[in-house]
C-alpha positions in Angstrom: -0.3 -3.4 27.1 -0.8 -6.6 25.1 0.8 -7.5 21.7 -1.8 -9.7 21.0 -4.0 -8.2 17.6 -6.6 -10.0 16.6 -6.8 -11.0 12.8 -9.7 -8.7 12.3 -7.4 -5.8 13.2 -4.9 -7.2 11.0 -7.3 -7.4 8.3 -8.3 -3.7 8.7 -4.4 -2.6 8.7 -3.7 -4.5 5.5 -6.6 -2.7 3.8 -5.6 0.7 5.2 -2.4 0.1 4.0 -3.9 -0.7 0.3 -6.2 2.1 0.4 -3.2 4.5 1.1 -0.6 2.6 -1.2 -3.7 3.3 -4.0 -4.0 6.6 -3.2 -0.5 7.5 -3.5 -0.3 5.4 -6.9 -3.4 7.6 -8.5 -1.4 10.9 -7.2 2.0 9.6 -8.8 0.5 8.6 -11.9 -1.1 12.2 -12.2 2.5 13.4 -12.7 5.3 12.6 -15.0 8.6 12.9 -13.4 11.5 10.3 -13.7 11.6 9.9 -10.0 8.0 9.9 -9.3 7.8 6.8 -11.8 10.2 4.7 -10.0 8.5 5.4 -6.6 5.3 4.9 -8.3 6.5 1.6 -9.2 8.0 0.9 -6.1 4.3 1.4 -4.7 2.7 -0.8 -6.6 4.8 -3.5 -5.8 4.1 -3.3 -2.4 0.4 -3.0 -3.0 0.7 -6.4 -5.3 2.9 -8.1 -1.9 -0.2 -7.4 0.1 -2.3 -8.6 -2.0 -0.5 -11.6 -2.6 -0.6 -12.0 1.3 -4.3 -11.7 1.7 
């Protein structure tokens, strides 16, 4: 099995992670529990890091 991953595959994986983070962010926005607010902020930070790395 090859460890080689093409740039296209990497781009697809990054987009997939972004969509997951966006959906988690939208779910957490609907609920106003302090622990979820902290989790939501962490998701937002990771999403911004992914956008910067593109």
